[in-house]
LOPA-298665 format. One record per residue: residue in three letters; x, y, z of N, C-alpha, C, O, CB in turn. Coordinates in Angstrom, 1 decimal. Glycine has a CB too. Example, Ala and Ser with C-alpha at 12.3 -4.5 7.8 and 13.67 -1.06 7.14 Angstrom:
2
rest / n_X / n_Y / n_Z / ca_X / ca_Y / ca_Z / c_X / c_Y / c_Z / o_X / o_Y / o_Z / cb_X / cb_Y / cb_Z
ALA / 13.2 / -5.7 / 7.8 / 12.3 / -4.5 / 7.8 / 13.2 / -3.3 / 7.8 / 14.2 / -3.3 / 8.5 / 11.3 / -4.5 / 9.0
SER / 12.8 / -2.2 / 7.1 / 13.7 / -1.1 / 7.1 / 12.9 / 0.0 / 7.9 / 13.4 / 1.1 / 8.0 / 14.1 / -0.6 / 5.7
This chain:
131
rest / n_X / n_Y / n_Z / ca_X / ca_Y / ca_Z / c_X / c_Y / c_Z / o_X / o_Y / o_Z / cb_X / cb_Y / cb_Z
MET / -7.8 / 33.2 / -22.1 / -7.2 / 34.4 / -21.5 / -7.5 / 35.6 / -22.3 / -7.6 / 35.6 / -23.6 / -5.7 / 34.2 / -21.4
ILE / -7.7 / 36.7 / -21.6 / -8.0 / 38.0 / -22.2 / -6.7 / 38.9 / -22.1 / -6.0 / 38.8 / -21.1 / -9.2 / 38.7 / -21.6
ILE / -6.4 / 39.7 / -23.1 / -5.3 / 40.6 / -23.0 / -5.3 / 41.4 / -21.7 / -6.3 / 41.9 / -21.3 / -5.2 / 41.6 / -24.2
HIS / -4.1 / 41.4 / -21.1 / -3.8 / 42.1 / -19.8 / -4.3 / 41.3 / -18.6 / -4.2 / 41.8 / -17.4 / -4.4 / 43.4 / -19.8
ASP / -4.8 / 40.1 / -18.8 / -5.1 / 39.2 / -17.6 / -3.8 / 39.0 / -16.9 / -2.8 / 38.8 / -17.5 / -5.8 / 37.9 / -18.1
ILE / -3.9 / 38.9 / -15.6 / -2.7 / 38.5 / -14.7 / -2.9 / 37.0 / -14.4 / -3.9 / 36.7 / -13.8 / -2.6 / 39.4 / -13.5
VAL / -1.9 / 36.2 / -14.7 / -1.9 / 34.8 / -14.5 / -0.7 / 34.3 / -13.8 / 0.4 / 35.0 / -13.8 / -2.2 / 34.0 / -15.8
SER / -0.7 / 33.1 / -13.3 / 0.4 / 32.5 / -12.6 / 1.2 / 31.6 / -13.6 / 0.7 / 31.3 / -14.7 / 0.0 / 31.7 / -11.4
ASN / 2.4 / 31.3 / -13.2 / 3.2 / 30.4 / -14.1 / 2.4 / 29.0 / -14.2 / 2.5 / 28.4 / -15.3 / 4.6 / 30.1 / -13.5
GLU / 1.8 / 28.6 / -13.2 / 1.1 / 27.3 / -13.2 / -0.1 / 27.4 / -14.2 / -0.3 / 26.4 / -15.0 / 0.5 / 27.0 / -11.8
GLU / -0.7 / 28.5 / -14.3 / -1.8 / 28.7 / -15.3 / -1.3 / 28.7 / -16.7 / -1.9 / 28.1 / -17.6 / -2.6 / 29.9 / -15.0
ILE / -0.2 / 29.3 / -16.9 / 0.4 / 29.3 / -18.3 / 0.7 / 27.9 / -18.7 / 0.4 / 27.5 / -19.8 / 1.7 / 30.2 / -18.3
CYS / 1.3 / 27.1 / -17.8 / 1.7 / 25.8 / -18.1 / 0.5 / 24.9 / -18.3 / 0.5 / 24.0 / -19.2 / 2.5 / 25.2 / -16.9
ARG / -0.6 / 25.1 / -17.6 / -1.8 / 24.3 / -17.7 / -2.5 / 24.6 / -19.1 / -2.9 / 23.7 / -19.7 / -2.8 / 24.6 / -16.6
VAL / -2.6 / 25.9 / -19.4 / -3.3 / 26.3 / -20.7 / -2.5 / 25.9 / -21.9 / -3.0 / 25.3 / -22.9 / -3.5 / 27.8 / -20.7
PHE / -1.2 / 26.1 / -21.9 / -0.4 / 25.9 / -23.1 / 0.4 / 24.5 / -23.1 / 1.1 / 24.2 / -24.0 / 0.6 / 27.0 / -23.2
LEU / 0.3 / 23.8 / -22.0 / 1.0 / 22.5 / -21.8 / 2.5 / 22.6 / -22.2 / 3.0 / 21.9 / -23.0 / 0.3 / 21.5 / -22.8
CYS / 3.1 / 23.6 / -21.5 / 4.5 / 23.9 / -21.7 / 5.3 / 23.8 / -20.5 / 4.8 / 23.6 / -19.4 / 4.7 / 25.3 / -22.3
SER / 6.6 / 23.9 / -20.6 / 7.5 / 23.8 / -19.5 / 7.3 / 25.0 / -18.5 / 6.8 / 26.1 / -19.0 / 9.0 / 23.9 / -20.0
PRO / 7.6 / 24.8 / -17.2 / 7.4 / 25.9 / -16.3 / 8.6 / 26.9 / -16.2 / 8.6 / 27.8 / -15.5 / 7.2 / 25.4 / -14.9
GLN / 9.6 / 26.6 / -17.0 / 10.9 / 27.4 / -17.0 / 11.3 / 27.9 / -18.4 / 10.9 / 27.3 / -19.4 / 12.0 / 26.5 / -16.4
GLY / 12.0 / 28.9 / -18.4 / 12.6 / 29.5 / -19.6 / 11.8 / 30.6 / -20.2 / 10.6 / 30.8 / -19.8 / 12.7 / 28.4 / -20.6
GLY / 12.4 / 31.4 / -21.0 / 11.8 / 32.5 / -21.6 / 11.1 / 32.2 / -22.9 / 10.2 / 32.9 / -23.4 / 12.8 / 33.6 / -21.9
MET / 11.5 / 31.1 / -23.5 / 10.8 / 30.6 / -24.8 / 10.4 / 29.2 / -24.6 / 11.3 / 28.3 / -24.5 / 11.8 / 30.8 / -26.0
ARG / 9.1 / 28.9 / -24.4 / 8.6 / 27.6 / -24.1 / 7.8 / 27.0 / -25.2 / 6.7 / 27.4 / -25.5 / 7.7 / 27.7 / -22.8
ARG / 8.4 / 26.0 / -25.9 / 7.7 / 25.4 / -27.0 / 6.8 / 24.3 / -26.5 / 7.2 / 23.5 / -25.7 / 8.7 / 24.9 / -28.0
SER / 5.6 / 24.2 / -27.0 / 4.7 / 23.1 / -26.7 / 4.3 / 22.4 / -28.0 / 3.6 / 23.0 / -28.8 / 3.5 / 23.6 / -25.9
LEU / 4.7 / 21.2 / -28.2 / 4.3 / 20.5 / -29.4 / 2.8 / 20.1 / -29.3 / 2.1 / 20.0 / -30.3 / 5.2 / 19.2 / -29.6
ARG / 2.4 / 19.8 / -28.1 / 1.0 / 19.4 / -27.9 / 0.0 / 20.5 / -28.2 / -1.1 / 20.1 / -28.7 / 0.8 / 19.0 / -26.4
THR / 0.3 / 21.7 / -28.1 / -0.6 / 22.8 / -28.4 / -0.1 / 23.6 / -29.6 / -0.7 / 24.6 / -30.0 / -0.8 / 23.8 / -27.2
ASN / 1.0 / 23.2 / -30.2 / 1.6 / 23.8 / -31.4 / 1.8 / 25.3 / -31.1 / 1.4 / 26.2 / -31.9 / 0.8 / 23.6 / -32.7
SER / 2.4 / 25.6 / -29.9 / 2.5 / 27.0 / -29.5 / 3.9 / 27.3 / -29.0 / 4.7 / 26.4 / -28.7 / 1.5 / 27.4 / -28.5
LEU / 4.3 / 28.5 / -29.0 / 5.5 / 29.0 / -28.4 / 5.1 / 30.2 / -27.4 / 4.6 / 31.2 / -27.9 / 6.6 / 29.5 / -29.5
VAL / 5.4 / 30.0 / -26.2 / 5.1 / 31.0 / -25.2 / 6.4 / 31.7 / -24.9 / 7.4 / 31.2 / -24.6 / 4.5 / 30.3 / -23.8
LEU / 6.3 / 33.1 / -25.0 / 7.4 / 33.9 / -24.7 / 7.2 / 34.7 / -23.4 / 6.1 / 35.2 / -23.2 / 7.6 / 35.0 / -25.9
ILE / 8.2 / 34.6 / -22.5 / 8.1 / 35.3 / -21.2 / 9.2 / 36.4 / -21.2 / 10.3 / 36.1 / -21.5 / 8.3 / 34.2 / -20.0
SER / 8.8 / 37.6 / -20.8 / 9.7 / 38.7 / -20.8 / 9.6 / 39.4 / -19.5 / 8.6 / 39.4 / -18.8 / 9.4 / 39.7 / -21.9
GLY / 10.7 / 40.0 / -19.1 / 10.6 / 41.0 / -18.0 / 10.9 / 40.5 / -16.6 / 10.6 / 41.1 / -15.6 / 9.3 / 41.5 / -17.9
THR / 11.5 / 39.3 / -16.5 / 11.9 / 38.8 / -15.1 / 13.0 / 39.8 / -14.5 / 13.8 / 40.3 / -15.3 / 12.4 / 37.4 / -15.1
LYS / 12.9 / 40.0 / -13.2 / 13.9 / 40.9 / -12.6 / 15.3 / 40.5 / -12.8 / 16.2 / 41.4 / -12.9 / 13.6 / 41.0 / -11.1
ARG / 15.6 / 39.2 / -12.9 / 17.0 / 38.8 / -13.1 / 17.4 / 38.8 / -14.6 / 18.5 / 38.4 / -14.9 / 17.2 / 37.5 / -12.4
SER / 16.6 / 39.2 / -15.4 / 16.8 / 39.0 / -16.9 / 17.9 / 39.9 / -17.3 / 18.1 / 41.1 / -16.9 / 15.5 / 39.3 / -17.6
ILE / 18.8 / 39.4 / -18.2 / 19.8 / 40.2 / -18.8 / 19.3 / 40.8 / -20.2 / 20.0 / 41.6 / -20.8 / 21.1 / 39.4 / -19.0
TYR / 18.2 / 40.3 / -20.6 / 17.7 / 40.7 / -21.9 / 17.1 / 42.1 / -21.9 / 16.5 / 42.5 / -20.9 / 16.7 / 39.7 / -22.4
MET / 17.2 / 42.9 / -23.0 / 16.7 / 44.2 / -23.1 / 15.5 / 44.3 / -23.9 / 15.4 / 45.0 / -24.9 / 17.8 / 45.2 / -23.7
ASP / 14.5 / 43.6 / -23.5 / 13.2 / 43.6 / -24.2 / 12.5 / 44.9 / -24.0 / 12.7 / 45.5 / -22.9 / 12.3 / 42.4 / -23.8
ARG / 11.7 / 45.4 / -25.0 / 11.1 / 46.7 / -24.8 / 9.9 / 46.9 / -25.8 / 9.9 / 46.3 / -26.9 / 12.1 / 47.8 / -24.9
TRP / 9.0 / 47.7 / -25.4 / 7.9 / 48.2 / -26.3 / 8.4 / 49.4 / -27.0 / 9.1 / 50.3 / -26.4 / 6.6 / 48.5 / -25.5
ASP / 8.1 / 49.5 / -28.3 / 8.3 / 50.8 / -29.1 / 7.0 / 51.0 / -29.8 / 6.8 / 50.4 / -30.9 / 9.6 / 50.6 / -30.1
GLY / 6.1 / 51.8 / -29.2 / 4.8 / 51.9 / -29.8 / 4.0 / 50.6 / -29.6 / 4.0 / 50.1 / -28.5 / 4.8 / 52.3 / -31.3
ASP / 3.5 / 50.1 / -30.7 / 2.8 / 48.8 / -30.5 / 3.6 / 47.6 / -31.0 / 3.1 / 46.5 / -31.2 / 1.5 / 48.9 / -31.4
VAL / 4.9 / 47.8 / -31.1 / 5.8 / 46.7 / -31.4 / 6.7 / 46.4 / -30.2 / 7.3 / 47.2 / -29.6 / 6.7 / 47.0 / -32.6
PHE / 6.7 / 45.1 / -29.9 / 7.5 / 44.6 / -28.7 / 8.8 / 44.0 / -29.3 / 8.7 / 43.1 / -30.2 / 6.7 / 43.6 / -27.9
HIS / 9.9 / 44.4 / -28.9 / 11.2 / 43.9 / -29.3 / 11.7 / 42.9 / -28.3 / 12.2 / 43.2 / -27.2 / 12.3 / 45.1 / -29.5
TYR / 11.6 / 41.6 / -28.7 / 11.9 / 40.5 / -27.8 / 13.3 / 39.9 / -28.2 / 13.5 / 39.5 / -29.3 / 10.8 / 39.4 / -27.9
THR / 14.1 / 39.8 / -27.2 / 15.5 / 39.2 / -27.3 / 15.4 / 37.7 / -27.4 / 14.7 / 37.1 / -26.5 / 16.4 / 39.7 / -26.2
GLY / 16.1 / 37.1 / -28.3 / 16.1 / 35.7 / -28.5 / 16.8 / 34.9 / -27.3 / 17.2 / 35.5 / -26.4 / 16.8 / 35.3 / -29.7
MET / 16.9 / 33.6 / -27.5 / 17.4 / 32.8 / -26.4 / 18.9 / 32.6 / -26.5 / 19.5 / 32.6 / -27.6 / 16.7 / 31.4 / -26.4
GLY / 19.5 / 32.4 / -25.3 / 20.9 / 32.3 / -25.2 / 21.5 / 33.2 / -24.2 / 21.3 / 34.5 / -24.4 / 21.6 / 32.4 / -26.6
LEU / 22.1 / 32.7 / -23.1 / 22.5 / 33.6 / -22.0 / 23.9 / 34.1 / -22.2 / 24.3 / 35.2 / -21.7 / 22.4 / 32.8 / -20.7
HIS / 24.8 / 33.4 / -23.0 / 26.2 / 33.9 / -23.1 / 26.7 / 33.7 / -24.5 / 26.3 / 32.7 / -25.2 / 27.1 / 33.2 / -22.1
GLY / 27.5 / 34.6 / -24.9 / 28.1 / 34.5 / -26.3 / 27.0 / 35.0 / -27.3 / 25.9 / 35.2 / -27.0 / 28.5 / 33.1 / -26.6
ASP / 27.5 / 35.1 / -28.6 / 26.6 / 35.5 / -29.6 / 25.5 / 34.5 / -29.8 / 25.7 / 33.3 / -29.7 / 27.4 / 35.7 / -31.0
GLN / 24.3 / 35.0 / -30.1 / 23.1 / 34.1 / -30.3 / 23.1 / 33.7 / -31.8 / 23.6 / 34.4 / -32.7 / 21.8 / 34.8 / -29.9
SER / 22.5 / 32.5 / -32.0 / 22.3 / 32.0 / -33.3 / 20.8 / 32.1 / -33.7 / 20.0 / 31.7 / -32.8 / 22.8 / 30.6 / -33.5
LEU / 20.5 / 32.5 / -34.9 / 19.1 / 32.5 / -35.3 / 18.6 / 31.1 / -35.6 / 17.4 / 30.9 / -35.6 / 19.0 / 33.4 / -36.6
TYR / 19.5 / 30.2 / -35.8 / 19.1 / 28.8 / -36.3 / 19.1 / 27.8 / -35.2 / 18.9 / 26.6 / -35.4 / 20.1 / 28.4 / -37.3
ASP / 19.3 / 28.2 / -33.9 / 19.3 / 27.3 / -32.8 / 18.0 / 27.4 / -32.0 / 17.4 / 28.5 / -31.9 / 20.4 / 27.6 / -31.9
GLY / 17.5 / 26.2 / -31.5 / 16.4 / 26.2 / -30.6 / 15.2 / 26.9 / -31.0 / 14.7 / 26.9 / -32.1 / 16.9 / 26.6 / -29.3
GLN / 14.7 / 27.7 / -30.0 / 13.4 / 28.3 / -30.2 / 13.5 / 29.6 / -31.0 / 12.5 / 30.2 / -31.4 / 12.7 / 28.6 / -28.9
ASN / 14.8 / 30.2 / -31.1 / 14.9 / 31.3 / -32.0 / 14.5 / 30.9 / -33.4 / 13.8 / 31.7 / -34.1 / 16.4 / 31.8 / -32.1
TRP / 14.8 / 29.7 / -33.9 / 14.4 / 29.2 / -35.2 / 12.9 / 29.0 / -35.2 / 12.3 / 29.3 / -36.2 / 15.2 / 27.9 / -35.5
THR / 12.4 / 28.5 / -34.2 / 10.9 / 28.3 / -34.1 / 10.2 / 29.6 / -34.3 / 9.2 / 29.7 / -35.1 / 10.5 / 27.6 / -32.8
LEU / 10.7 / 30.6 / -33.6 / 10.0 / 32.0 / -33.7 / 10.2 / 32.6 / -35.1 / 9.2 / 33.1 / -35.6 / 10.6 / 32.9 / -32.6
VAL / 11.4 / 32.6 / -35.6 / 11.6 / 33.2 / -36.9 / 10.8 / 32.4 / -38.0 / 10.5 / 33.0 / -39.0 / 13.1 / 33.2 / -37.3
SER / 10.6 / 31.1 / -37.8 / 9.9 / 30.3 / -38.8 / 8.4 / 30.3 / -38.6 / 7.7 / 29.7 / -39.4 / 10.4 / 28.9 / -38.7
SER / 7.9 / 30.9 / -37.5 / 6.5 / 30.8 / -37.1 / 5.5 / 31.3 / -38.2 / 4.4 / 30.7 / -38.3 / 6.3 / 31.7 / -35.9
PRO / 5.9 / 32.2 / -39.1 / 4.9 / 32.6 / -40.2 / 4.7 / 31.4 / -41.1 / 3.6 / 31.3 / -41.8 / 5.4 / 33.8 / -41.0
LYS / 5.6 / 30.5 / -41.2 / 5.5 / 29.4 / -42.2 / 5.2 / 28.0 / -41.5 / 4.6 / 27.1 / -42.1 / 6.8 / 29.2 / -43.0
ASN / 5.6 / 27.9 / -40.2 / 5.5 / 26.6 / -39.6 / 4.2 / 26.4 / -38.8 / 3.9 / 25.3 / -38.3 / 6.6 / 26.4 / -38.6
GLY / 3.4 / 27.4 / -38.7 / 2.1 / 27.3 / -38.1 / 2.1 / 27.4 / -36.6 / 1.0 / 27.2 / -36.0 / 1.4 / 26.1 / -38.5
VAL / 3.2 / 27.6 / -36.0 / 3.3 / 27.7 / -34.5 / 2.7 / 29.0 / -34.1 / 3.0 / 30.1 / -34.6 / 4.7 / 27.6 / -34.0
LYS / 1.7 / 28.9 / -33.1 / 1.1 / 30.1 / -32.6 / 2.0 / 30.7 / -31.5 / 2.5 / 29.9 / -30.6 / -0.3 / 29.8 / -32.1
VAL / 2.2 / 32.0 / -31.4 / 3.1 / 32.6 / -30.5 / 2.3 / 33.5 / -29.5 / 1.5 / 34.3 / -30.0 / 4.2 / 33.4 / -31.2
TYR / 2.6 / 33.4 / -28.2 / 1.9 / 34.1 / -27.2 / 3.0 / 34.8 / -26.3 / 4.0 / 34.2 / -26.0 / 1.0 / 33.2 / -26.3
LEU / 2.7 / 36.1 / -25.9 / 3.6 / 36.9 / -25.1 / 3.0 / 37.2 / -23.8 / 1.9 / 37.5 / -23.6 / 3.9 / 38.2 / -25.9
PHE / 3.9 / 37.0 / -22.8 / 3.6 / 37.3 / -21.4 / 4.7 / 38.2 / -20.8 / 5.9 / 38.0 / -21.2 / 3.4 / 36.0 / -20.5
GLU / 4.4 / 39.2 / -20.0 / 5.4 / 40.0 / -19.3 / 5.3 / 39.7 / -17.8 / 4.2 / 39.8 / -17.2 / 5.2 / 41.5 / -19.6
ALA / 6.5 / 39.4 / -17.2 / 6.5 / 39.2 / -15.8 / 6.4 / 40.5 / -15.1 / 7.0 / 41.5 / -15.5 / 7.8 / 38.5 / -15.4
ILE / 5.5 / 40.6 / -14.1 / 5.3 / 41.9 / -13.4 / 5.6 / 41.8 / -11.9 / 6.0 / 42.8 / -11.3 / 3.8 / 42.3 / -13.6
GLU / 5.5 / 40.6 / -11.4 / 5.8 / 40.3 / -10.0 / 6.2 / 38.8 / -9.9 / 6.1 / 38.1 / -10.9 / 4.6 / 40.6 / -9.0
LYS / 6.7 / 38.4 / -8.8 / 7.0 / 37.0 / -8.6 / 5.7 / 36.2 / -8.9 / 4.7 / 36.4 / -8.2 / 7.5 / 36.7 / -7.2
ASN / 5.8 / 35.3 / -9.9 / 4.7 / 34.4 / -10.3 / 3.4 / 35.1 / -10.7 / 2.3 / 34.6 / -10.6 / 4.3 / 33.5 / -9.1
GLN / 3.6 / 36.3 / -11.3 / 2.5 / 37.0 / -11.9 / 2.9 / 37.5 / -13.3 / 3.9 / 38.2 / -13.4 / 2.1 / 38.2 / -11.0
TYR / 2.2 / 37.1 / -14.2 / 2.5 / 37.4 / -15.6 / 1.3 / 38.1 / -16.3 / 0.2 / 37.6 / -16.2 / 2.9 / 36.2 / -16.4
ARG / 1.5 / 39.2 / -17.0 / 0.5 / 39.9 / -17.7 / 0.5 / 39.3 / -19.2 / 1.5 / 39.3 / -19.9 / 0.7 / 41.4 / -17.8
PHE / -0.7 / 38.8 / -19.6 / -0.9 / 38.3 / -20.9 / -1.0 / 39.4 / -21.9 / -1.9 / 40.3 / -21.8 / -2.2 / 37.4 / -21.0
GLU / -0.1 / 39.4 / -22.9 / -0.1 / 40.5 / -23.9 / -0.7 / 40.0 / -25.2 / -0.8 / 40.8 / -26.1 / 1.4 / 40.9 / -24.2
GLY / -1.1 / 38.8 / -25.2 / -1.9 / 38.3 / -26.4 / -1.1 / 37.4 / -27.3 / 0.1 / 37.2 / -27.1 / -2.5 / 39.4 / -27.1
ARG / -1.7 / 37.0 / -28.4 / -1.1 / 36.3 / -29.5 / -0.3 / 37.3 / -30.3 / -0.8 / 38.4 / -30.6 / -2.1 / 35.5 / -30.3
VAL / 0.9 / 37.0 / -30.7 / 1.8 / 37.9 / -31.4 / 2.3 / 37.2 / -32.7 / 2.3 / 36.0 / -32.8 / 2.9 / 38.4 / -30.5
GLU / 2.8 / 38.1 / -33.6 / 3.5 / 37.6 / -34.8 / 4.6 / 38.6 / -35.1 / 4.7 / 39.7 / -34.6 / 2.4 / 37.6 / -36.0
LEU / 5.5 / 38.1 / -36.0 / 6.6 / 39.0 / -36.4 / 6.1 / 40.2 / -37.1 / 5.3 / 40.1 / -38.0 / 7.6 / 38.2 / -37.3
ALA / 6.5 / 41.4 / -36.7 / 6.1 / 42.6 / -37.3 / 7.0 / 43.0 / -38.5 / 6.7 / 43.6 / -39.4 / 6.1 / 43.8 / -36.3
SER / 8.3 / 42.5 / -38.4 / 9.3 / 42.6 / -39.4 / 10.4 / 41.6 / -39.2 / 10.3 / 40.8 / -38.2 / 9.9 / 44.1 / -39.5
ASP / 11.4 / 41.6 / -40.0 / 12.5 / 40.6 / -39.9 / 13.2 / 40.8 / -38.6 / 13.4 / 42.0 / -38.1 / 13.4 / 40.7 / -41.1
PRO / 13.7 / 39.7 / -38.0 / 14.6 / 39.9 / -36.8 / 15.8 / 40.6 / -37.2 / 16.3 / 40.6 / -38.3 / 14.9 / 38.5 / -36.2
TYR / 16.4 / 41.3 / -36.2 / 17.7 / 42.0 / -36.4 / 18.6 / 41.8 / -35.2 / 18.2 / 41.2 / -34.2 / 17.4 / 43.6 / -36.6
GLN / 19.9 / 42.1 / -35.4 / 20.9 / 41.9 / -34.4 / 21.3 / 43.2 / -33.7 / 21.3 / 44.3 / -34.4 / 22.1 / 41.2 / -35.0
GLU / 21.6 / 43.1 / -32.4 / 22.1 / 44.3 / -31.7 / 23.1 / 43.8 / -30.6 / 23.1 / 42.6 / -30.3 / 21.0 / 45.1 / -31.1
GLN / 23.8 / 44.7 / -30.1 / 24.8 / 44.4 / -29.0 / 24.0 / 44.4 / -27.7 / 23.3 / 45.4 / -27.4 / 26.0 / 45.3 / -29.0
GLN / 24.2 / 43.4 / -26.8 / 23.7 / 43.4 / -25.5 / 24.8 / 42.7 / -24.6 / 25.7 / 42.1 / -25.1 / 22.3 / 42.6 / -25.3
ILE / 24.7 / 42.8 / -23.3 / 25.6 / 42.2 / -22.4 / 25.1 / 40.8 / -22.0 / 23.9 / 40.6 / -21.8 / 25.8 / 43.1 / -21.1
ASP / 26.0 / 39.8 / -22.0 / 25.6 / 38.5 / -21.6 / 25.7 / 38.2 / -20.1 / 26.0 / 39.1 / -19.4 / 26.4 / 37.5 / -22.4
SER / 25.4 / 36.9 / -19.8 / 25.4 / 36.5 / -18.4 / 26.8 / 36.6 / -17.7 / 26.9 / 36.5 / -16.5 / 24.8 / 35.2 / -18.2
GLU / 27.8 / 36.7 / -18.5 / 29.2 / 36.9 / -18.0 / 29.7 / 38.3 / -18.1 / 30.9 / 38.5 / -18.1 / 30.1 / 35.9 / -18.7
SER / 28.8 / 39.2 / -18.3 / 29.1 / 40.7 / -18.5 / 29.9 / 41.0 / -19.7 / 30.7 / 42.0 / -19.6 / 29.7 / 41.2 / -17.2
ARG / 29.8 / 40.2 / -20.7 / 30.6 / 40.4 / -21.9 / 29.6 / 40.9 / -23.0 / 28.4 / 40.5 / -23.0 / 31.3 / 39.2 / -22.4
SER / 30.1 / 41.8 / -23.9 / 29.3 / 42.2 / -25.0 / 29.1 / 41.1 / -26.0 / 30.1 / 40.4 / -26.3 / 29.9 / 43.5 / -25.7
ARG / 27.9 / 41.0 / -26.6 / 27.7 / 39.9 / -27.6 / 26.6 / 40.4 / -28.5 / 25.9 / 41.3 / -28.2 / 27.3 / 38.6 / -26.9
LEU / 26.4 / 39.7 / -29.6 / 25.4 / 39.9 / -30.6 / 24.2 / 39.0 / -30.2 / 24.3 / 37.8 / -30.1 / 25.8 / 39.7 / -32.0
VAL / 23.0 / 39.7 / -30.1 / 21.8 / 38.9 / -29.9 / 20.8 / 39.1 / -31.1 / 21.0 / 40.1 / -31.8 / 21.1 / 39.3 / -28.5
TRP / 19.8 / 38.3 / -31.2 / 18.8 / 38.4 / -32.2 / 17.6 / 39.0 / -31.5 / 17.2 / 38.6 / -30.4 / 18.4 / 37.1 / -32.8
VAL / 17.0 / 40.0 / -32.1 / 15.8 / 40.7 / -31.5 / 14.7 / 40.5 / -32.5 / 14.8 / 40.7 / -33.7 / 16.1 / 42.2 / -31.3
PHE / 13.5 / 40.1 / -32.0 / 12.3 / 39.8 / -32.8 / 11.3 / 40.9 / -32.6 / 10.7 / 41.0 / -31.5 / 11.8 / 38.4 / -32.4
PRO / 11.0 / 41.7 / -33.6 / 9.9 / 42.7 / -33.5 / 8.6 / 42.0 / -33.6 / 8.3 / 41.3 / -34.6 / 10.1 / 43.8 / -34.6
LEU / 7.8 / 42.1 / -32.5 / 6.5 / 41.4 / -32.5 / 5.3 / 42.4 / -32.3 / 5.5 / 43.5 / -31.7 / 6.5 / 40.4 / -31.3
ARG / 4.2 / 42.1 / -32.9 / 3.0 / 42.9 / -32.7 / 1.8 / 41.9 / -32.5 / 1.8 / 40.7 / -32.9 / 2.7 / 43.8 / -34.0
ARG / 0.8 / 42.4 / -31.8 / -0.4 / 41.6 / -31.5 / -1.0 / 41.2 / -32.8 / -1.1 / 42.0 / -33.7 / -1.3 / 42.3 / -30.5
THR / -1.6 / 40.0 / -32.9 / -2.3 / 39.6 / -34.1 / -3.7 / 40.2 / -33.9 / -4.2 / 40.4 / -32.8 / -2.4 / 38.1 / -34.2
PRO / -4.4 / 40.5 / -35.1 / -5.8 / 41.0 / -35.0 / -6.8 / 40.0 / -34.4 / -7.9 / 40.3 / -34.3 / -6.2 / 41.5 / -36.4
């Protein structure tokens, strides 16, 4: 895939051998973590700030933990060798490939609204494309 290619969910799953669902899709077979951002129903406040993408961690309600699930995989990626790839949803079943990414700095916490319309603390991962 080339940066800014538009691909389907099926193509993402075929290339990365990952689940067809979720915003953080770990594949042990390809040693990768696929991040999906920007679905219309998303409660997450992901955003670009210059060349850094601020990606909200996993967990739909209540405070998020840095040590659970794929949040831990992502924060550990500089040491665990997992390759991280970012896609942004642009239409139904259309995703723009943003490339391979890495942590640009340490994750931080901020307040966001959860799936039950309650304020909670989430982990945000600053990401930049790898060279």
